[in-house]
Every structure is written in structure tokens, then in C-alpha cells.
C-alpha positions as CSV (number, residue, x, y, z in Angstrom):
1,M,0.0,0.0,0.0
2,E,2.8,2.4,0.9
3,E,4.5,1.6,-2.5
4,A,1.3,2.6,-4.3
5,H,1.0,5.8,-2.3
6,N,4.6,6.7,-3.1
7,S,4.0,5.9,-6.8
8,F,0.9,8.1,-6.8
9,N,2.9,11.0,-5.3
10,I,5.7,10.6,-7.8
11,K,3.3,10.5,-10.7
12,T,1.3,13.5,-9.5
13,R,4.6,15.5,-9.6
14,I,5.4,14.2,-13.1
15,Y,1.9,15.4,-14.3
16,G,2.2,18.7,-12.4
17,L,-0.7,17.9,-10.0
18,R,-0.9,18.5,-6.3
19,K,-0.8,15.5,-3.9
20,K,-4.3,14.4,-3.1
21,V,-6.2,11.7,-1.2
22,I,-8.8,10.4,-3.6
23,A,-12.2,10.2,-2.0
24,L,-13.5,6.7,-1.3
25,D,-16.8,5.3,-2.4
26,T,-19.2,4.7,0.4
27,P,-22.2,2.4,-0.5
28,T,-24.6,4.2,1.9
29,R,-23.9,7.7,0.4
30,W,-24.6,8.2,-3.3
31,N,-22.6,11.4,-3.4
32,S,-19.5,9.6,-2.4
33,T,-19.5,8.0,-5.9
34,Y,-19.7,11.5,-7.4
35,K,-16.8,12.7,-5.3
36,L,-14.7,9.6,-6.2
37,L,-15.4,10.2,-9.9
38,H,-14.7,13.9,-9.5
39,D,-11.3,13.2,-8.0
40,A,-10.5,10.3,-10.3
41,I,-11.2,12.3,-13.4
42,A,-8.9,15.1,-12.2
43,Y,-6.2,12.6,-11.7
44,R,-7.0,10.5,-14.7
45,D,-3.5,10.3,-16.2
46,V,-2.0,9.3,-12.9
47,L,-4.6,6.6,-12.2
48,T,-4.5,5.3,-15.7
49,D,-0.7,5.0,-15.6
50,M,-0.7,3.3,-12.2
51,Y,-3.4,0.8,-13.1
52,N,-2.1,0.0,-16.6
53,E,1.4,-0.6,-15.2
54,S,0.1,-2.9,-12.5
55,Q,-2.1,-4.8,-14.9
56,A,0.3,-5.1,-17.8
57,T,0.6,-8.9,-17.4
58,D,-3.2,-9.4,-17.3
59,G,-3.9,-7.5,-20.5
60,Q,-6.6,-5.4,-18.8
61,F,-6.1,-1.7,-19.2
62,I,-8.1,1.5,-18.5
63,T,-9.0,3.1,-21.9
64,N,-10.5,6.4,-23.0
65,D,-13.8,4.6,-23.3
66,H,-13.7,3.8,-19.6
67,W,-13.0,7.5,-18.8
68,S,-15.8,8.6,-21.2
69,L,-18.2,6.4,-19.3
70,A,-16.9,7.8,-15.9
71,K,-17.4,11.3,-17.2
72,I,-21.0,10.6,-18.2
73,I,-21.8,9.1,-14.8
74,H,-20.1,12.0,-13.1
75,D,-22.1,14.6,-15.0
76,V,-25.4,12.9,-14.2
77,L,-24.5,12.7,-10.5
78,E,-23.2,16.3,-10.5
79,T,-26.8,17.5,-11.2
80,F,-28.0,15.6,-8.0
81,D,-25.0,16.9,-6.0
82,N,-25.8,20.5,-7.0
83,A,-29.5,20.0,-6.2
84,T,-28.6,18.6,-2.8
85,H,-26.5,21.6,-2.0
86,I,-29.4,23.9,-2.9
87,F,-31.9,22.0,-0.8
88,L,-29.5,22.0,2.2
89,M,-28.9,25.7,1.9
90,F,-32.7,26.3,2.3
91,M,-33.1,23.7,5.1
92,S,-30.1,24.9,7.1
93,P,-31.0,26.3,10.5
94,T,-28.8,29.3,9.8
95,Y,-30.7,30.2,6.6
96,M,-32.4,33.5,6.9
97,R,-35.6,34.1,4.9
């Protein structure tokens, strides 16, 4: 695990990105999938390199088609995430009418 973490940090520097902890998916919270995809898409090149290097012997690779599908799902979930934030803003006890 530490080796993967170090590899991630090295690749983020290579691609000129900041170090980041990618959000994890939580089955009981739909928006965690959105956050995971949001982070993953931002670090697409790093994650693709890491996965493809680790799977080179299996012949399974992340392709542009995979990322296109991830982006479609992300965009659909983004609508729900935005709506959730709007509803929470009006339901907040500190909201003034």
C-alpha cells in the first residue's frame, strides 16, 4: 500500500498535479460516488498509468472509453449533487428568509 502511495505521489509530480487523497466510495452515500469520480477524473492520467502498469501482465487496461463512461456518470451525479446543496442551503438552521 505504501508503495502505491509513493508511486501516486511521484506521478502527481510528473503530471504537475498536487498531492491528493482520492475520495473513497461509500455504499450508503450516493454522493461519495460523485466525489470519487470527480477526484479520479482530475487525476485520470496518474490513475491510468498506475493501473495500466500494475495490470500489464493481465492484459486489462483503462481506456479512453472507460474514462468517457466515468465522465457521463459524473455529469449525471453532479446534477444531483448541485440540487442537494441547494436544498441543504434552504433547510439549514442558519438560513435567513
